[in-house]
C-alpha positions as CSV (number, residue, x, y, z in Angstrom):
1,M,11.3,-2.0,5.2
2,N,8.5,-4.6,5.1
3,S,8.7,-5.3,8.8
4,F,8.5,-1.5,9.5
5,I,5.3,-1.3,7.5
6,N,3.9,-4.3,9.3
7,W,4.7,-2.6,12.6
8,L,3.2,0.7,11.5
9,E,0.0,-1.1,10.4
10,R,-0.3,-2.7,13.8
11,K,0.2,0.6,15.6
12,L,-2.3,2.4,13.5
13,H,-4.7,-0.5,13.5
14,G,-4.8,-0.4,9.7
15,R,-6.3,3.1,9.5
16,A,-6.0,4.5,6.0
17,I,-7.6,6.9,3.6
18,P,-10.0,4.8,1.4
19,H,-10.1,5.5,-2.4
20,L,-6.9,7.5,-2.2
21,T,-6.5,7.6,-6.0
22,A,-10.0,9.0,-6.5
23,C,-9.2,11.7,-3.9
24,M,-6.0,12.6,-5.8
25,I,-7.9,12.8,-9.1
26,G,-10.5,15.0,-7.4
27,L,-7.7,17.4,-6.2
28,F,-6.4,17.6,-9.8
29,V,-9.9,18.5,-11.0
30,I,-10.1,21.3,-8.4
31,G,-6.6,22.4,-9.6
32,Y,-7.7,22.7,-13.2
33,L,-10.7,24.8,-12.1
34,L,-8.3,27.1,-10.1
35,T,-6.0,27.3,-13.1
36,G,-8.8,28.7,-15.2
37,M,-9.0,31.6,-12.7
38,G,-5.5,32.7,-13.7
39,S,-1.8,32.0,-13.0
40,A,-1.8,34.3,-9.9
41,V,-4.1,31.9,-8.1
42,T,-1.9,28.8,-8.8
43,A,1.2,30.8,-8.0
44,G,0.0,31.0,-4.4
45,L,-0.3,27.2,-4.2
46,T,3.1,25.9,-5.2
47,L,5.7,24.4,-2.9
48,N,7.8,27.5,-2.5
49,I,9.9,26.8,0.6
50,Y,10.9,30.5,0.9
51,K,7.3,31.4,1.2
52,V,6.6,28.6,3.6
53,L,9.3,29.8,5.9
54,H,7.8,33.2,5.8
55,G,4.4,32.1,7.0
56,Q,2.6,30.6,4.0
57,I,2.2,27.2,5.7
58,W,-0.7,26.1,3.4
59,R,1.7,25.6,0.5
60,L,2.8,22.3,2.2
61,V,-0.6,20.9,1.2
62,T,-1.9,23.1,-1.6
63,W,0.9,22.1,-4.0
64,L,-1.1,18.8,-4.4
65,L,-3.7,20.8,-6.2
66,I,-1.3,21.7,-9.0
67,P,-2.2,19.4,-11.9
68,P,0.5,17.2,-13.4
69,S,0.0,18.7,-16.9
70,S,-2.0,21.2,-18.9
71,F,-5.6,20.4,-19.6
72,D,-6.6,18.7,-22.9
73,I,-8.2,15.6,-24.2
74,F,-5.1,13.5,-23.5
75,T,-5.1,14.7,-19.9
76,I,-8.6,13.4,-19.4
77,I,-7.5,10.0,-20.8
78,M,-4.4,9.9,-18.6
79,L,-6.4,10.8,-15.5
80,F,-8.8,7.9,-16.1
81,F,-5.8,5.6,-16.8
82,Y,-4.1,6.7,-13.5
83,L,-7.5,6.1,-11.7
84,S,-7.8,2.6,-13.0
85,I,-4.3,1.5,-12.2
86,G,-4.4,3.2,-8.8
87,V,-7.6,1.4,-7.9
88,S,-6.0,-1.9,-9.0
89,L,-3.0,-1.2,-6.7
90,E,-5.3,-0.3,-3.8
91,R,-7.1,-3.7,-4.2
92,T,-3.9,-5.6,-4.6
93,W,-1.8,-4.1,-1.8
94,G,-4.6,-3.0,0.5
95,D,-5.5,0.6,1.5
96,F,-2.9,0.9,4.2
97,R,0.1,-0.1,2.1
98,Y,-1.1,2.0,-0.8
99,N,-1.4,5.0,1.6
100,V,2.1,4.4,2.8
101,Y,3.4,4.3,-0.7
102,I,1.7,7.5,-1.9
103,I,1.8,9.6,1.3
104,G,5.3,8.4,2.1
105,G,6.4,9.6,-1.4
106,L,4.8,13.0,-0.8
107,L,6.5,13.4,2.6
108,I,9.9,12.5,1.1
109,T,9.3,15.1,-1.7
110,I,8.5,17.8,0.9
111,L,11.6,16.8,3.0
112,S,13.7,16.9,-0.1
113,A,12.4,20.4,-0.9
114,F,13.5,21.7,2.5
115,V,17.0,20.0,2.2
116,T,17.4,21.4,-1.3
117,Y,16.5,24.9,-0.1
118,I,18.9,24.8,2.8
119,G,21.7,23.4,0.6
120,F,21.4,26.0,-2.1
121,T,21.0,29.0,0.2
122,A,24.0,27.8,2.2
123,A,25.9,27.8,-1.0
124,G,25.2,31.5,-1.5
125,F,22.2,31.5,-3.9
126,N,19.4,34.0,-3.4
127,P,16.8,32.4,-1.1
128,A,13.8,33.9,-3.0
129,E,15.1,32.5,-6.4
130,V,15.8,29.1,-4.8
131,G,12.3,29.0,-3.3
132,A,10.7,30.0,-6.7
133,A,12.7,27.3,-8.5
134,I,11.6,24.7,-6.0
135,G,8.0,25.8,-6.4
136,A,8.3,25.5,-10.2
137,F,10.1,22.1,-10.3
138,Y,8.4,20.2,-7.4
139,S,5.0,19.0,-8.7
140,T,2.7,16.1,-8.8
141,Y,3.8,15.0,-12.3
142,Y,6.4,12.5,-11.0
143,V,4.1,11.4,-8.2
144,C,1.7,10.1,-10.9
145,M,4.7,8.6,-12.6
146,S,5.5,6.6,-9.5
147,I,2.0,5.2,-9.5
148,M,2.4,3.9,-13.1
149,L,5.9,2.5,-12.3
150,A,4.5,0.7,-9.3
151,Y,1.7,-0.8,-11.4
152,A,4.2,-1.9,-14.0
153,A,6.4,-3.6,-11.3
154,T,3.4,-5.3,-9.7
155,F,1.7,-6.4,-13.0
156,P,4.5,-6.7,-15.5
157,D,2.6,-9.0,-17.9
158,A,-0.7,-7.0,-18.0
159,E,-1.4,-5.6,-21.4
160,V,-2.8,-2.1,-22.3
161,L,-3.5,-0.5,-25.6
162,L,-1.0,2.2,-26.4
163,F,-2.8,5.0,-28.3
164,F,-5.9,2.7,-28.1
165,V,-4.3,0.6,-30.9
166,I,-1.0,-1.0,-30.0
167,P,-1.1,-3.8,-27.4
168,I,1.9,-3.5,-25.0
169,R,2.9,-5.1,-21.8
170,M,3.1,-2.9,-18.7
171,K,6.8,-3.8,-18.1
172,W,7.8,-2.3,-21.5
173,L,5.6,0.7,-20.9
174,G,7.3,1.1,-17.5
175,W,10.7,1.0,-19.2
176,M,9.5,3.7,-21.7
177,Y,8.4,5.9,-18.8
178,F,11.7,5.4,-17.1
179,A,13.5,6.4,-20.3
180,F,11.5,9.6,-20.4
181,I,12.3,10.4,-16.8
182,A,16.0,9.7,-17.4
183,Y,15.9,12.0,-20.4
184,D,14.4,14.8,-18.4
185,C,17.1,14.4,-15.7
186,I,19.9,14.4,-18.3
187,T,18.4,17.4,-20.0
188,Y,18.3,19.6,-16.9
189,I,21.7,18.4,-15.7
190,R,23.2,19.5,-19.0
191,L,21.5,22.9,-18.7
192,A,22.9,23.2,-15.2
193,L,26.4,22.4,-16.4
194,S,26.3,24.6,-19.5
195,A,27.8,28.0,-19.5
196,S,24.5,29.7,-20.5
197,G,22.5,27.8,-18.0
198,S,21.8,28.2,-14.3
199,P,22.9,25.8,-11.5
200,L,19.3,26.1,-10.2
201,Y,18.4,23.5,-12.9
202,W,19.9,20.9,-10.6
203,I,16.8,21.4,-8.5
204,H,14.7,19.8,-11.2
205,A,16.9,16.7,-11.3
206,I,16.8,16.5,-7.4
207,A,13.0,16.8,-7.6
208,V,12.7,13.9,-10.0
209,V,14.8,11.6,-7.8
210,A,13.0,12.7,-4.6
211,S,9.5,12.1,-6.2
212,L,10.5,8.6,-7.3
213,F,12.4,7.6,-4.2
214,N,9.3,5.8,-2.8
215,F,9.3,3.6,-6.0
216,V,12.9,2.8,-5.5
217,L,12.2,1.6,-1.9
218,F,9.2,-0.4,-3.2
219,W,11.3,-2.0,-6.0
220,L,14.1,-2.9,-3.6
221,E,11.5,-4.6,-1.3
222,T,9.6,-6.5,-4.0
223,R,12.2,-7.2,-6.7
224,N,12.4,-10.9,-5.5
225,G,8.7,-11.4,-5.8
226,G,7.2,-10.9,-2.3
227,V,5.1,-7.8,-1.6
228,H,4.1,-8.9,1.9
229,L,6.8,-11.4,2.9
230,S,9.1,-10.8,5.9
231,R,12.7,-11.9,6.0
232,S,11.8,-15.2,7.8
233,Q,9.1,-15.9,5.3
234,R,11.4,-15.3,2.3
235,E,14.0,-17.6,3.9
236,T,11.4,-20.3,4.4
237,R,10.3,-20.0,0.7
238,R,14.0,-20.2,-0.4
239,Q,14.5,-23.4,1.6
240,F,11.4,-25.0,0.2
241,R,12.5,-24.2,-3.4
242,T,15.9,-25.7,-2.6
243,Q,14.3,-28.9,-1.4
244,Q,12.1,-29.1,-4.4
245,R,15.0,-28.8,-6.8
246,A,17.0,-31.4,-4.8
247,S,14.2,-34.0,-4.8
248,G,13.9,-33.8,-8.6
249,P,10.7,-34.0,-10.7
250,K,7.8,-35.9,-9.3
251,V,6.2,-38.7,-11.4
252,V,2.5,-38.4,-11.3
253,Q,0.4,-41.6,-11.8
254,M,-2.6,-40.9,-13.9
255,P,-5.8,-42.8,-13.0
256,R,-6.9,-45.6,-15.5
257,A,-10.1,-45.2,-17.3
258,R,-12.9,-47.7,-16.4
259,H,-15.1,-47.0,-19.4
260,R,-14.1,-46.3,-23.0
261,C,-16.2,-45.8,-26.1
262,E,-15.0,-48.0,-29.0
263,V,-16.1,-45.5,-31.6
264,C,-14.8,-42.1,-30.4
265,G,-12.3,-43.2,-27.8
266,R,-13.7,-40.9,-25.0
267,T,-13.4,-42.2,-21.5
268,D,-15.0,-41.5,-18.1
269,I,-11.8,-39.5,-17.2
270,S,-11.6,-37.3,-20.3
271,N,-15.4,-36.8,-20.3
272,P,-16.9,-37.5,-16.8
273,E,-20.3,-36.2,-17.9
274,L,-20.8,-39.0,-20.4
275,E,-22.7,-42.3,-19.7
276,F,-21.3,-45.6,-21.1
277,R,-23.3,-48.8,-21.9
278,Y,-22.5,-52.2,-23.2
279,C,-24.3,-53.2,-26.4
280,S,-26.4,-56.3,-26.1
281,K,-26.6,-56.8,-29.9
282,C,-22.8,-57.0,-30.3
283,D,-20.9,-60.3,-29.8
284,G,-18.7,-60.0,-26.8
285,A,-18.3,-57.1,-24.4
286,H,-18.2,-53.8,-26.4
287,E,-18.8,-50.5,-24.6
288,Y,-20.0,-47.3,-26.1
289,C,-20.9,-43.8,-25.0
290,M,-24.6,-42.8,-25.3
291,D,-23.8,-40.8,-28.5
292,H,-22.8,-43.9,-30.3
293,L,-24.7,-46.7,-28.5
294,Y,-27.5,-46.7,-31.0
295,T,-25.6,-45.5,-34.1
296,H,-22.6,-47.9,-34.2
297,Q,-22.2,-50.9,-36.5
298,H,-22.8,-54.1,-34.5
299,I,-20.0,-56.6,-34.2
300,H,-20.8,-60.2,-35.0
301,Y,-18.4,-63.2,-35.0
302,D,-18.7,-66.4,-37.0
303,N,-18.0,-69.6,-35.2
304,D,-14.4,-69.8,-36.2
305,N,-13.6,-66.2,-35.3
306,L,-15.6,-66.6,-32.1
307,G,-13.7,-69.7,-31.2
308,N,-10.4,-68.0,-32.0
309,A,-11.3,-65.0,-29.9
310,Y,-12.3,-67.3,-27.0
311,N,-9.1,-69.2,-27.3
312,K,-7.0,-66.0,-27.4
313,E,-8.8,-64.5,-24.4
314,H,-8.5,-67.8,-22.4
315,R,-4.8,-68.0,-23.3
316,D,-4.2,-64.4,-22.2
317,Q,-5.9,-65.1,-18.8
318,N,-3.7,-68.2,-18.2
319,Q,-0.6,-66.2,-18.9
């Protein structure tokens, strides 16, 4: 997968849509404005494959205008959140790879809608009802979810404030989102299997899986830690780590200090910005930093102590 993206980037010379996340948020804003005009307007924009096959080709693009949720204050907060994490992914991955992730997910979603339509109509379901169900269930909601999951997988230790109060790491927030998605799938599968439900509810579960398939591919590619590593690069990294473990821990020799203050104990290594001087008023060689050079208590030896100190120093040198 990674080698295919590298090949595709070379073929396309790195061409990509810049600021793709901002473009998506702009489409949602237009969608909210169209929603205010009435449901009849938005009904003509959904990904209804039955209508597409009957000439309404624009639905292959206009379904991106359908906002992921109804408009309220929390929607505004979430849009800014998706904008911030999307921009972070663009800067981390690069515009081209981010384009591949988002646009690839959208193309997989459209392809899944066609396959689902063909499968259900071949099974004897009414084509118009199948198309309407696909238009209702296939939306941009789970596309936004895939952006959040990708950010959580890329920056698992990044912290955000849940409800502006509770600090939580992105990896746990990603698991929470995944739990919500799994709950949605299980709910619609139960409705599809229940006696009072309709088998068309299976389309919702299929739409969820299709919308997140690009994240599954991304996770399979990067679960071992390399976003841009090819197979040969990963093998080289594995061999290097094996050699490092076999050689054992390295013993690092710390440099010895040349100057040490006798009052505070600071050295030219721990504090390279300090200056050190010997005190001319002390008996012997006693070194101090400039903070204590004029404030320390001077050291004086009497004759006996001086002689003993000289004999000890002379004896140590001979040894």
